[in-house]
N, C-alpha and C positions, 0 to 999 in steps of 0.2 A: 210821174217826173220822180228823180233824186230830187230827196232833202237837202238841205244846207248842209247839215253834218253827212252827210255821204260826200258831198263834194270836199270837202274839207279831206277828209278820210281817202279819199280817191288824190288830192292831191299831194297828199302827204307821202300817200306811195309812190306818186311819182317824179316827185322830188328827192326821195332816195333812191329810184332807178338810173332814175339822171348821173347822179354822183359813182353807182355801181354799174351805169355802162360806162362812163366816162377812164373808169380806175381799171375796168376790164377787158376793154375793147384795145387791140394791138395799136400802137400810130400806121396810121393813111400813109402811103409811101405814094397812090396814086390817086387817089381822089382826097385832096389837102378837104378840112371841115373851113367851111365857108363862118360858121359862127360859133361867136364864142361864148363857154357856159352862162356868160348871164342874160348874152340873149335869149339863150337857151330857156331860161330860168323864165324871166322876164314871158315870152310863149308859152312856157305851162301853165306861169300865173294864170294868164287870162281864159286859159279856158277852151279858146277861138276854134282848139281843133277840133271839137267834137264835132257832132252831124245827130239827130236825134235820128231813131228808129222811124217816125212818122215823116220825115223829109225822103226819107231812103225808100218805102215805102210809096210812098205819092210817088217819085221820078220811077220808081220799078215798073208801076200799074202804068202809068203812061209813057213808059218807053222810050225817058229820056236819053239820049244819044251822050246826054255831057257827062252822065255818070258810068264811073266805073272801080265794080268792086274789085279790093284785092284780098284775098283768103292768106293771110302770113301761118295758116298754118301748118302742119303737114301734109305730105300728099295723103297717106292716111286717114288721116281725120277729113282732108277734104272729099277724098271721092266715097265717105262711110253719109255726110251732108255741106251742102252749100248753096249757100244766095244766090238766085238766078243771076246766071250771066258773068260770075264770079271769076274768075282767074288768078293762079297758086301760085306765089311767089313767098315759099318759104322763110319764116325767120332767120335760120340761118345759112338762109340765101339771098339776102334782101340788100348786099354791098355785090354782088355779079355782076359786071357787066353788060350780062344777059339782060339785067330787070333795066337797064338803065335808060332806054329811049321811055319806057311805061312810068317809070317812077318821077322822070326830069324834065316834065315836060307843062304846057300850058292850055292843053285843048282842053283836056275832058278835068274833068272832079276824081279824082281819085279818094276813095273811102277803104281805109285799113279796117279789116276786123278780124279777130279770136272767137274764142269760146268767153273770155272775158275782156279786159280790156287790157289785160299786163301786157301780153305777147305783141298785141296791135300798136299800142305804145311805143312798146320799145322800137320795133320798128318805124313809127313816124318820126321820132327824135334821135336815133341814125339820119336817116337819111333828111332830115330838117337842119338838122348841123351841116349836111353839103350843100345847104344850098336851094336844096328840091323846092318848088314852092306848088300849090293846087292839090296837096295832099290831108286827106281828115282821116279823124278817127269812127267807126261808127261806136256811141255811148254804150256803156254795156256791153256789148261783145255782144256773140248769138245769146246767151241767157239772158237778156235785155230784151230781144228780139224776140224768142221762144215766150216771153211773158208778156211785152204789149203788143205784139201785133198778128201771132200766131195762138196764144190764148190769155184776149185782155180780158180782165176782172169787168163785169157790170158793175156802173157805178149807183150808187145808192139814191133812193128817190128822195136823197135833201139837196145832190149836187146841183149845183147850175145846169144847166141846158146846153150850156158847150161840151158840158163833157159826155155828156148826151151821144152828140156830135161826132164826139173824137171818139167813143166806143163804137160809132156804128161804123166809124172809116178803120178801124182799128180791124174789125171783125168783118167784116168786108175785104177789107187787101191781106186778111187770113188768109178765106177763102180763094181768095185770086190769084196768092202766090203760095198755096200749098199744104195748109195749116194741118194738113194731115200726114206730112212726110215728115221721116227720119227726126227728130228733135236729136241736138248734139250735145255732148253729153255738158254738164253743171259745174266742170271744172277748168279752170285754164289751162292748157295742155293733155288734155285727153282727147281723149277721141270724141180737063176746062169749064172754072167757075166760071161766074156773072162778074163782070167789070164792075167796084163797088161806086155810092155815089162818094165823090168827094166834099166835105161838108165846108172845109174852108182850104183855101190854096194854100200852100205852107212855101216858102218864099226862100229859094234860092239862096246857097252861102256864096256870097262872091270873094276872090282872091283882094283883097287891102291892096291898094296901091304901093309899088314897094317890097312886092314878093312874101308879106308874110300870111303864112294856111294857117 
């Protein structure tokens, strides 16, 4: 799991990104923004947009129809490696009308991801400012997915029992979801196994009343 220090670093980076996006993105005349900068800041600080890899793995293994994975990397990176069932909505094209029905809906839980979290958070901030709900970000991106699901570290013998249960789940999930597949690049912006036993059921993230995501 990410440490508090890592979370502070990520939060600081997101706040900088928010400022850059607001400054750099041209005025949107066809899709007016519905959230103010202050509202966006509060949502970013809350960190509620993040979904843990364990939850996504659990939903994939159980073929949960509520989950929709959205890969915001380039088509070339998507073709090289992507999570099962994901659709490719490149960041550069995130505001296109082509994707409105997918991003602005309340039927599925959209989980955006990129190699790290930078580009997926940029995408999330853009569509969240439009007022779109039910969109989340895979914490740590594909790099953290590889670390936790595809190549989990074995816990030391002094760790509590739940750490071993989590490791067993991740190991089984990695096998079921193709741990032998080609892994993505470790930097942002570059390029039939048995079903595992799930030791602890992970609760779905639910959209709070009022549409905050």
